[in-house]
Every structure is written in C-alpha cells, then in structure tokens.
C-alpha positions as CSV (number, residue, x, y, z in Angstrom):
1,M,-31.5,-4.2,-196.2
2,R,-30.5,-5.5,-199.7
3,T,-27.0,-4.1,-199.2
4,L,-26.7,-5.9,-195.8
5,R,-27.7,-9.2,-197.4
6,L,-25.1,-8.8,-200.1
7,F,-22.4,-8.1,-197.5
8,L,-23.3,-11.1,-195.4
9,K,-23.3,-13.4,-198.5
10,R,-19.8,-12.1,-199.5
11,M,-18.6,-12.8,-196.0
12,K,-19.8,-16.4,-196.3
13,V,-18.0,-16.9,-199.6
14,E,-14.7,-15.4,-198.3
15,K,-15.0,-17.5,-195.2
16,S,-15.4,-20.6,-197.3
17,Y,-12.2,-19.6,-199.2
18,L,-10.4,-19.2,-196.0
19,I,-11.5,-22.6,-194.8
20,V,-10.4,-24.2,-198.0
21,I,-7.0,-22.5,-197.9
22,A,-6.6,-23.5,-194.3
23,I,-7.4,-27.1,-195.1
24,L,-4.9,-27.1,-198.0
25,S,-2.3,-25.6,-195.8
26,V,-2.7,-28.4,-193.3
27,F,-2.4,-31.1,-196.0
28,I,0.8,-29.4,-197.3
29,V,2.3,-29.3,-193.9
30,I,1.4,-32.9,-193.2
31,G,2.7,-34.0,-196.6
32,Y,6.0,-32.2,-196.2
33,A,6.4,-33.6,-192.7
34,S,5.6,-37.1,-194.0
35,Y,8.1,-36.7,-196.8
36,A,10.7,-35.4,-194.4
37,M,10.1,-38.3,-192.0
38,F,10.2,-40.7,-195.0
39,T,13.6,-39.2,-196.1
40,V,15.1,-39.3,-192.6
41,N,13.9,-42.9,-192.0
42,K,15.2,-43.9,-195.4
43,E,18.6,-42.5,-194.7
44,Q,18.8,-44.2,-191.4
45,K,17.7,-47.6,-192.5
46,Q,19.0,-47.9,-196.1
47,A,22.2,-47.4,-198.0
48,I,20.5,-45.5,-200.9
49,R,19.4,-41.9,-200.4
50,I,17.1,-40.3,-203.0
51,I,18.0,-36.6,-203.4
52,T,15.1,-35.7,-205.7
53,G,12.5,-37.4,-207.8
54,T,11.4,-41.1,-207.7
55,L,14.7,-42.7,-208.7
56,T,15.7,-46.2,-207.8
57,G,19.2,-47.8,-207.6
58,E,20.9,-51.0,-206.7
59,L,24.0,-51.4,-204.5
60,K,25.7,-54.8,-204.1
61,V,28.8,-56.0,-202.3
62,D,30.3,-59.2,-203.8
63,N,27.1,-59.7,-205.7
64,V,24.8,-59.5,-202.7
65,E,22.7,-56.5,-201.8
66,A,24.6,-54.9,-198.9
67,D,25.8,-51.6,-197.6
68,R,28.9,-52.5,-195.5
69,L,32.4,-53.9,-195.7
70,V,33.4,-56.1,-192.8
71,V,37.0,-57.1,-192.3
72,N,38.3,-59.2,-189.4
73,Q,41.3,-58.2,-187.3
74,G,44.6,-58.6,-189.2
75,E,42.7,-59.4,-192.5
76,T,43.2,-57.8,-195.9
77,K,40.3,-58.2,-198.2
78,E,39.1,-57.0,-201.6
79,F,35.4,-56.3,-202.2
80,T,33.6,-56.0,-205.6
81,I,31.0,-53.3,-205.4
82,T,28.4,-52.9,-208.2
83,L,26.0,-50.0,-208.7
84,R,23.1,-50.3,-211.2
85,N,20.8,-47.7,-212.6
86,N,17.3,-49.3,-212.7
87,N,15.5,-46.1,-213.8
88,D,14.1,-45.1,-217.2
89,R,16.4,-42.2,-217.4
90,T,20.1,-41.3,-216.8
91,A,20.8,-40.7,-213.1
92,R,23.6,-39.3,-211.1
93,Y,25.3,-41.5,-208.5
94,L,27.7,-40.8,-205.7
95,L,29.3,-43.5,-203.6
96,Y,31.0,-42.8,-200.3
97,Y,31.5,-44.1,-196.7
98,I,30.2,-42.8,-193.4
99,G,32.5,-41.5,-190.7
100,T,36.3,-41.5,-190.4
101,L,38.5,-44.7,-190.6
102,P,40.2,-45.5,-187.4
103,E,44.0,-45.6,-187.2
104,G,45.3,-48.9,-188.6
105,L,42.4,-49.4,-191.0
106,E,43.3,-48.7,-194.6
107,A,40.8,-48.7,-197.4
108,G,40.7,-47.5,-201.0
109,Y,39.8,-48.3,-204.6
110,V,41.9,-50.6,-206.7
111,V,42.8,-49.5,-210.2
112,E,42.9,-52.2,-212.8
113,E,41.5,-53.1,-216.2
114,G,37.7,-53.3,-216.3
115,I,37.3,-51.6,-212.9
116,Q,36.0,-48.1,-212.6
117,I,37.3,-45.4,-210.3
118,P,34.6,-44.2,-207.9
119,P,33.1,-40.8,-208.8
120,E,34.4,-37.5,-207.5
121,N,32.5,-35.2,-205.2
122,K,29.9,-34.0,-207.7
123,G,29.0,-37.6,-208.7
124,R,28.8,-39.2,-212.1
125,N,26.0,-40.0,-214.5
126,I,25.1,-43.6,-215.2
127,T,22.9,-44.4,-218.2
128,V,19.7,-46.5,-218.1
129,G,20.3,-50.2,-217.2
130,T,24.1,-49.6,-216.8
131,T,26.1,-51.4,-214.1
132,E,29.4,-49.9,-212.8
133,T,31.9,-52.1,-210.9
134,Y,34.4,-50.9,-208.3
135,K,37.0,-52.8,-206.3
136,I,37.6,-51.7,-202.8
137,K,40.6,-53.1,-200.8
138,V,40.6,-53.0,-197.0
139,K,43.5,-53.8,-194.7
140,N,42.7,-54.1,-191.0
141,G,45.7,-53.5,-188.9
142,T,43.6,-52.7,-185.8
143,T,43.0,-54.9,-182.8
144,S,39.4,-55.8,-183.6
145,S,37.0,-56.5,-186.5
146,Q,36.0,-53.3,-188.4
147,T,33.0,-52.3,-190.5
148,I,32.9,-49.6,-193.2
149,Q,29.4,-48.3,-193.8
150,L,28.6,-47.4,-197.4
151,K,26.2,-44.8,-198.8
152,L,24.9,-44.3,-202.3
153,D,23.2,-41.0,-203.3
154,L,21.0,-40.8,-206.4
155,G,19.9,-37.6,-208.1
156,L,18.9,-36.2,-211.5
157,E,21.6,-36.1,-214.1
158,K,21.8,-32.3,-214.4
159,F,22.4,-31.6,-210.7
160,D,25.7,-32.1,-208.9
161,L,25.8,-34.1,-205.7
162,T,27.8,-33.4,-202.6
163,V,29.3,-35.6,-199.9
164,P,27.7,-34.8,-196.5
165,N,29.7,-33.7,-193.5
166,N,31.7,-36.4,-191.7
167,E,31.3,-38.7,-194.8
168,H,34.1,-39.4,-197.2
169,L,34.9,-40.5,-200.8
170,F,37.2,-43.4,-201.3
171,E,40.8,-42.6,-202.4
172,K,43.1,-44.9,-204.3
173,Y,44.4,-47.7,-202.1
174,K,48.0,-47.2,-201.3
175,T,50.1,-50.4,-201.3
176,G,52.9,-50.8,-198.8
177,T,55.4,-49.8,-201.6
178,E,53.4,-46.6,-202.2
179,L,53.4,-45.8,-198.5
180,F,57.1,-46.4,-198.4
181,L,57.5,-43.9,-201.2
182,L,55.7,-41.2,-199.3
183,N,58.5,-41.2,-196.6
184,H,61.6,-42.1,-198.6
185,V,61.7,-39.9,-201.7
186,N,63.3,-36.5,-202.0
187,S,61.3,-33.7,-203.5
188,E,61.6,-33.0,-207.2
189,N,65.1,-31.7,-208.4
190,S,66.7,-32.1,-205.0
191,E,70.5,-31.7,-204.9
192,F,72.6,-34.6,-203.6
193,N,73.9,-33.6,-200.1
194,D,74.1,-34.9,-196.6
195,S,70.4,-34.1,-196.0
196,T,69.1,-35.8,-199.1
197,K,71.6,-38.7,-199.7
198,D,69.5,-41.3,-197.8
199,K,66.3,-40.9,-199.7
200,M,65.5,-41.9,-203.3
201,F,65.9,-39.4,-206.2
202,V,63.4,-38.9,-208.9
203,Y,64.1,-39.8,-212.5
204,H,61.7,-39.1,-215.4
205,H,61.9,-41.0,-218.7
206,E,60.5,-40.6,-222.1
207,E,58.1,-43.2,-223.5
208,T,60.0,-46.2,-224.9
209,E,58.9,-48.8,-227.4
210,Q,57.7,-51.2,-224.8
211,Q,56.1,-48.5,-222.6
212,K,53.7,-47.0,-225.2
213,G,50.8,-45.1,-223.6
214,W,52.4,-45.0,-220.1
215,S,51.6,-41.9,-218.0
216,E,54.2,-39.5,-216.8
217,E,54.1,-41.0,-213.3
218,E,54.4,-44.5,-214.6
219,L,57.5,-43.5,-216.5
220,T,59.0,-42.1,-213.3
221,D,61.6,-44.0,-211.3
222,Y,62.8,-43.5,-207.7
223,R,66.4,-44.6,-207.1
224,Y,69.0,-44.6,-204.4
225,I,72.3,-43.0,-205.4
226,G,75.7,-42.2,-204.0
227,A,78.5,-44.1,-202.4
228,N,76.6,-45.6,-199.5
229,P,73.0,-44.5,-199.1
230,N,70.7,-46.0,-196.3
231,N,69.1,-48.6,-198.6
232,W,70.1,-51.7,-196.6
233,I,67.3,-54.2,-196.1
234,S,67.2,-57.5,-194.1
235,F,65.9,-60.1,-196.5
236,N,66.1,-63.9,-196.8
237,G,68.3,-64.3,-193.8
238,G,71.0,-61.9,-195.1
239,T,71.5,-58.3,-196.3
240,W,70.2,-57.0,-199.6
241,R,69.9,-53.4,-200.9
242,I,67.1,-51.5,-202.5
243,I,67.8,-50.3,-206.0
244,G,64.6,-48.2,-206.0
245,V,60.9,-48.3,-206.8
246,F,59.6,-48.7,-210.3
247,T,56.4,-49.1,-212.2
248,V,56.4,-52.6,-213.6
249,E,54.0,-55.1,-215.2
250,N,53.0,-58.5,-213.8
251,E,52.2,-61.6,-215.9
252,N,48.8,-60.2,-216.6
253,G,50.0,-56.8,-217.8
254,K,48.8,-55.0,-214.6
255,K,51.1,-52.1,-213.8
256,E,52.0,-51.2,-210.2
257,K,54.8,-49.8,-208.1
258,R,57.3,-52.4,-206.9
259,M,60.5,-52.3,-204.9
260,K,63.6,-53.7,-206.6
261,L,66.3,-55.4,-204.5
262,I,69.7,-56.7,-205.2
263,R,71.8,-59.1,-203.1
264,N,74.7,-57.3,-201.4
265,V,77.1,-60.3,-201.6
266,N,78.2,-61.6,-204.9
267,I,78.0,-65.3,-206.0
268,T,81.3,-66.3,-207.6
269,N,82.3,-68.5,-210.5
270,I,79.1,-68.6,-212.5
271,S,78.8,-68.4,-216.3
272,Y,75.9,-66.5,-217.8
273,D,75.4,-69.4,-220.2
274,N,77.5,-72.3,-221.6
275,K,75.2,-74.3,-223.9
276,P,77.1,-75.8,-226.8
277,N,76.6,-74.5,-230.3
278,G,73.2,-75.7,-231.7
279,T,71.7,-76.3,-228.2
280,G,68.7,-74.1,-227.4
281,S,69.3,-70.5,-228.5
282,S,73.1,-71.1,-228.7
283,E,74.5,-70.5,-232.2
284,S,78.1,-70.3,-231.2
285,S,80.8,-72.0,-229.2
286,D,80.7,-68.8,-227.1
287,S,77.2,-69.8,-226.0
288,S,74.1,-67.6,-226.0
289,N,73.2,-64.1,-224.6
290,D,69.5,-64.9,-224.7
291,W,68.3,-64.6,-221.1
292,T,65.1,-66.6,-221.8
293,D,67.0,-69.9,-221.9
294,A,70.3,-68.9,-220.2
295,R,71.6,-71.4,-217.7
296,L,72.1,-68.7,-215.1
297,M,68.4,-67.8,-215.5
298,M,67.4,-71.4,-214.9
299,L,69.7,-71.6,-211.9
300,L,68.0,-68.6,-210.2
301,N,64.3,-69.2,-211.1
302,P,61.7,-71.9,-210.1
303,G,60.5,-74.6,-212.5
304,Y,63.8,-75.7,-214.2
305,E,64.6,-78.7,-212.0
306,D,64.1,-81.2,-214.9
307,N,64.8,-78.9,-217.8
308,P,67.1,-80.7,-220.3
309,L,68.9,-77.4,-221.2
310,A,69.7,-76.6,-217.6
311,I,72.8,-77.4,-215.5
312,G,71.9,-77.5,-211.9
313,G,68.2,-76.7,-212.6
314,S,66.7,-74.3,-210.0
315,L,69.4,-74.8,-207.4
316,Y,69.5,-71.2,-206.2
317,W,65.8,-70.8,-206.0
318,N,65.5,-74.1,-204.1
319,R,68.4,-73.3,-201.7
320,Q,70.4,-76.4,-202.8
321,S,73.9,-77.4,-203.7
322,G,75.2,-79.1,-206.8
323,K,76.8,-78.3,-210.2
324,C,76.6,-74.9,-211.8
325,P,77.6,-73.8,-215.4
326,Y,81.2,-72.5,-215.4
327,G,83.3,-72.5,-218.5
328,K,82.8,-73.4,-222.1
329,E,80.4,-75.9,-223.5
330,D,78.8,-77.8,-220.6
331,R,81.6,-77.5,-218.1
332,T,80.7,-77.2,-214.5
333,A,81.9,-76.1,-211.0
334,D,80.6,-77.1,-207.6
335,C,78.2,-74.6,-206.1
336,D,76.4,-74.5,-202.8
337,F,73.4,-72.2,-202.2
338,T,72.1,-73.9,-199.0
339,N,72.9,-70.7,-197.1
340,A,72.2,-68.2,-199.9
341,G,69.2,-69.4,-201.9
342,F,65.6,-68.3,-201.2
343,L,63.8,-69.5,-198.0
344,P,60.1,-70.4,-198.6
345,E,58.7,-67.4,-196.7
346,Y,60.7,-65.1,-198.9
347,Q,59.8,-66.9,-202.2
348,E,56.2,-65.8,-201.5
349,I,57.0,-62.1,-201.6
350,I,59.1,-62.2,-204.8
351,A,56.8,-61.1,-207.7
352,S,56.6,-62.4,-211.2
353,T,57.6,-59.4,-213.2
354,K,58.2,-58.4,-216.8
355,W,61.9,-57.9,-217.4
356,Y,63.0,-56.0,-220.5
357,L,65.5,-57.7,-222.9
358,G,65.9,-55.1,-225.7
359,G,69.4,-55.4,-227.1
360,N,72.1,-52.7,-226.9
361,F,74.2,-51.6,-229.9
362,G,76.8,-50.0,-227.6
363,L,77.3,-49.0,-224.0
364,N,76.2,-45.5,-224.2
365,K,74.9,-42.9,-221.7
366,P,72.6,-44.3,-219.0
367,S,69.5,-42.8,-220.6
368,E,70.3,-44.2,-224.0
369,V,71.0,-47.7,-222.6
370,Y,67.7,-47.4,-220.6
371,N,65.7,-46.8,-223.8
372,E,67.4,-49.7,-225.7
373,E,66.7,-52.1,-222.8
374,R,63.0,-51.2,-223.2
375,G,63.2,-51.2,-227.0
376,T,62.2,-54.0,-229.4
377,N,65.5,-54.5,-231.3
378,T,67.0,-57.8,-230.6
379,C,68.5,-58.5,-234.0
380,Y,72.1,-59.6,-234.1
381,T,73.0,-57.0,-236.7
382,E,71.4,-53.6,-237.3
383,G,69.1,-53.8,-240.3
384,N,69.9,-57.5,-240.8
385,C,67.9,-59.7,-238.4
386,L,69.4,-63.2,-238.4
387,K,67.0,-64.3,-235.6
388,E,64.2,-62.6,-233.7
389,R,64.3,-62.8,-229.9
390,Q,61.8,-62.1,-227.1
391,V,61.9,-58.5,-226.2
392,N,60.8,-59.2,-222.6
393,W,60.5,-62.1,-220.1
394,I,58.2,-62.8,-217.2
395,G,60.0,-64.3,-214.2
396,K,61.0,-64.0,-210.6
397,V,64.8,-63.4,-210.5
398,G,67.0,-61.5,-212.8
399,L,70.1,-59.3,-212.7
400,M,70.6,-55.6,-212.5
401,Y,70.3,-53.6,-215.8
402,V,73.3,-51.6,-217.0
403,S,71.0,-48.6,-216.6
404,D,70.5,-49.4,-212.9
405,Y,74.3,-49.2,-212.5
406,G,74.5,-45.9,-214.4
407,Y,71.7,-44.1,-212.6
408,A,73.1,-45.1,-209.1
409,T,75.9,-42.6,-209.3
410,S,75.8,-39.2,-207.4
411,G,79.0,-37.9,-209.0
412,S,81.1,-35.6,-206.9
413,S,82.0,-31.9,-206.4
414,T,84.5,-32.2,-209.2
415,V,82.5,-34.5,-211.6
416,S,78.8,-33.8,-211.2
417,K,76.1,-36.3,-211.5
418,E,74.9,-34.7,-214.7
419,E,78.4,-35.0,-216.2
420,C,78.4,-38.7,-215.2
421,L,75.0,-39.3,-216.8
422,D,76.2,-37.6,-219.9
423,T,79.2,-39.9,-220.3
424,L,79.3,-43.2,-222.1
425,L,79.3,-46.0,-219.6
426,S,82.1,-47.7,-221.6
427,N,84.2,-44.6,-220.6
428,W,83.4,-44.4,-216.9
429,S,86.8,-45.8,-216.0
430,D,88.2,-42.4,-217.1
431,K,86.0,-40.6,-214.6
432,Q,86.5,-42.5,-211.3
433,D,84.3,-40.1,-209.3
434,C,81.4,-41.5,-211.3
435,V,82.4,-45.0,-210.1
436,S,83.6,-44.4,-206.6
437,N,80.3,-42.6,-205.8
438,N,78.1,-45.4,-207.0
439,W,77.0,-47.9,-204.4
440,L,76.3,-50.6,-207.0
441,F,80.0,-50.8,-208.0
442,K,82.0,-53.6,-206.4
443,E,85.7,-52.9,-206.3
444,N,88.0,-55.6,-207.8
445,L,85.1,-57.7,-209.1
446,Q,83.6,-58.4,-212.5
447,E,79.8,-58.7,-212.5
448,W,77.2,-59.9,-215.0
449,T,74.2,-57.7,-216.0
450,L,71.0,-58.5,-217.8
451,N,71.9,-56.7,-221.0
452,N,72.7,-58.4,-224.2
453,K,74.4,-57.1,-227.3
454,N,72.3,-57.2,-230.5
455,T,75.1,-57.2,-233.0
456,N,76.0,-60.9,-232.1
457,S,74.4,-63.8,-230.3
458,Y,76.8,-64.3,-227.4
459,H,78.0,-61.0,-225.9
460,V,76.7,-59.9,-222.5
461,A,77.4,-56.6,-220.7
462,Y,79.4,-56.7,-217.5
463,I,80.9,-54.2,-215.0
464,N,84.6,-54.7,-214.7
465,E,86.8,-54.3,-211.7
466,I,87.4,-50.5,-212.2
467,G,83.8,-49.6,-213.0
468,K,83.8,-49.6,-216.8
469,V,80.9,-51.4,-218.6
470,A,82.1,-53.7,-221.4
471,W,81.1,-56.9,-223.3
472,R,82.3,-60.5,-222.9
473,S,81.2,-63.9,-224.1
474,A,78.4,-65.6,-222.1
475,Y,80.5,-68.6,-221.1
476,Y,83.3,-66.5,-219.6
477,D,85.1,-68.4,-216.9
478,G,87.5,-65.8,-215.4
479,K,88.6,-66.1,-211.8
480,I,86.4,-63.2,-210.7
481,N,83.2,-64.0,-212.6
482,N,80.3,-62.9,-210.4
483,M,76.6,-62.2,-210.2
484,R,74.1,-60.7,-207.8
485,P,70.4,-61.8,-208.0
486,A,67.9,-59.0,-208.4
487,I,64.2,-59.2,-207.7
488,Y,61.0,-57.2,-207.5
489,L,58.8,-57.6,-204.4
490,I,55.1,-57.8,-204.3
491,S,53.6,-54.4,-203.9
492,D,51.6,-54.8,-200.7
493,I,54.4,-55.1,-198.2
494,Q,55.2,-53.1,-195.0
495,I,58.7,-52.0,-194.2
496,T,60.1,-50.3,-191.1
497,G,63.6,-49.2,-190.0
498,T,66.1,-46.5,-191.0
499,G,67.8,-48.4,-193.8
500,S,71.3,-48.0,-192.4
501,K,73.7,-50.9,-192.4
502,D,73.3,-51.2,-188.6
503,D,69.5,-50.7,-188.7
504,P,68.4,-52.1,-192.0
505,F,64.8,-52.0,-193.2
506,V,62.8,-55.0,-192.1
507,F,59.4,-56.5,-193.2
508,T,56.3,-56.3,-190.9
509,K,52.8,-57.7,-191.4
C-alpha cells in the first residue's frame, strides 16, 4: 500500500512538471510569434529594421525624418541623407533602397569633400552619437513622378549585414560625361585602326606638381586622335570638336570628369596680348605672356567689359563686335563676333575650370610639356625668378595646350604614334606623318596656344603652318595670326549622335 502511495505521489509531481513545461512552451511560442509579428510590422511600416538587440537609429532626408526620395518628371535633384547612432554602443548600419529603378531614372551617391560614401554590402560601424552624411543625386527622365524607398538596417558591430533580395545599394552617380565615356572609349592599349579610330584613347600620366595626391584614374585622360576622328559636336550654332575627357577642378577645388571642346573654325587677326611696357603684367614692348591679364583672355571671358586693361572687353563672350588687340602696344583691328560668340543658352553649360599655367623651358616631348604645364615654375629664368606668376587660373574660356596638340596624333604605318610622342614638338615638321595624322593641325595657319615660356616674360607657344611648335612674341601681328577658343562643359550633360561630320553629337536634356 505504501509503495502505491509513493508511486501516485511521484506521478503528481511529474504531472506538475509537465504542466509547467507546457505553460512555458506556450509562452515561448507566443513570445516568438509576437516578436516575429513586431519585426514584420516594423519592416512594413518603418524605414529602420533592427536585426538584433534593442538598437535605435535616426534616418533623415534633407534634415527631416523620412524614408523616401521623391523626384518630379524631368527633375534632377540632390538629397542630403543623414544617419545617426543614438545608442550607447557602436552599431553597424547599412543603407539601401527597395526594388529596381525604372528605365530613365538615375540615382547614385555624389562624391565630394565632407560627404561619405554609403557603406558596402556588409555595412559599416558608426560610433556612439556619430552622424554620417550622404548626398544622393536623382535624375528623373521618365514620364511621371518617381519615388525611391529607402531602408536602413541596424545591427551589432561585430556582425556583417546583408542587403535583402530585390533591394540594392546605391552606386556612384554617373554624370552625363561619365556615361558618354562608357560608350566612347577604346579598351586599354588599343591599337589605332579603322575599328578604333572613332573612339577616345586612354593616356595615363604621372603625378605632377599641381596634381599631388590624385588617384590613377584622376590622372588618366581620354583623347581623340588621328587625322579625322568622329569627334564633331554641334555647339553654339556651329561646329566644334571634342578634344577629350579630363579630370579637372572647379573654382571650389572639386574634381570631376569634364568634356573639353575646341572651336573648329579659327578666329583670325588677334594678338595674344599687346599691353605697353609697364601696363599690367607687361614688362616689355613685346607685351606679356601672362594669361591671367592677357587681352585675348579678356576678349573671350565674361566680366571684363569695363576693365581698363582690356581692348574690346568681353566681346567674344557677349557675341558683340568692336575693336580687338592686334599689333604692338595698344593697336587694334575691327572684329565681329555677332555670329561666333557664345549664345546665352550655351554660356550656361560652359564650366568655370582650373587651367594650368606652368611655364615651359622648351618645346619638348608631349609628356614633358604636359608635366611642365601642370608644374609650378613660372620664373622668367631658371634659378633666377624675376617675378612670380600664378601657376593656374580659374575661368571659362582658354586655348588648347601644346600637350593637347601633341597627344592628338596617331602617327602612321611608317612613323608610329610612339615615335611621334617621343619626338620634340619643335622638331615635328621633320616628321610630317605626326602632323598630317593630327586632327588639331590646321594647314597653312598659325595658331596661339595657352603655353608661356618661363625664360622671358613675352614669348607664347604657337603651332606654325607646317605643324611645328615654336615661340613668338605675344603682340605678334602676322597675316595668319589665329586662335580657337577651348572650353570645358559642365559634367552633367547628355549627348547623342555618332560624332561624324554629317551626324555630329548633339545635346539633349
């Protein structure tokens, strides 16, 4: 009997354990379901998803808590996005957008000083109380208003995050110039032939004195070469040509890819400068080779209408006629730019850009001239600076560099491009294949370049009628004294067409 009572008592205890275990199981299931429901609802209703723990975060768009970027039809807009870690510990953040962008909608992060690049797929740690700022640019080329839905994941710092399916990281925003590059550049080390001649060729450069700290890509140029590549572009009511695409700096020091154009038709009978001795930078009756106050510079650029050093002021920029500098010491000639100067709608897409004014000792190989242009030596005599000059200039309109001319050759089957690039530009007239296979050469014309000589105060480099590069005084008034304006365009442009002379590139919105 006693044994039976013990057995029944044990059964009651075990039954109690089973009941407790069952109750606990129910609570666990309910708790898990509630957590799962909370997580699902949170993901559906909010922009912030907590992967684990009790983290908190802040997502703002243009300083307002928001989780979407809205852009109207035809609009291009930049958004400032800030993420803040409001926790008492370092957390891992991952920013992305939901779905796939429709065709015609472009979006990406902008790279500039003080702005971060959004984290890669595994996320990035942000310390306590830290705010990170991103700039996202969106261009809506669709036929309706568009919304980009943002998402921010938070997790513990030691664990990588992953972008869910059908959701995407932002990539770098590609400007119109960068998109143009994708379709109009030959692959690395391409040979010049019929299949490659109408695309740009790649040129790598070493770091120069004015390009310290630039990346390999920033030091890479893309240039059209050969006798007549398809680089024609309809611009300003006429025909211009594309020299290439370059990384340049704007007035704030921001670097970006920009397209460089040069007018196809020369403007005749213009002196580079003819200020009398003792006027402005002129220290000789041969005038000055300092571009920063050259009268040709003032003729081409805005803002010199009432400048006392100018002749003609900003006639070319303003599409006007009047008197231009031509000949020694203040002499003039009639000039008419009413059909050649810049129309207002084209003035808007010409960028203010840093132009390099490093002086040249001689007219050496293209690569050597390139380095000197971007150097800091502007002394008149080597080792004996009589006067310091500006090593660069911010402006709208310049001229081609001597290096632009040198790098535009393709050479030929008898004189290779490499041989041309290894020849002094002052000796190019001895190798006519270097000249005749260079689209920047204008036969029977003499043409100013931007390059100054740093062993005196008045010599400017020019290309003569047989393709040789030489020096002459800034006031020169020869019968075939010519110039072609060169400009950089703003980076966010759209261009279509084949680039042939009969089907030139054209601008689209």
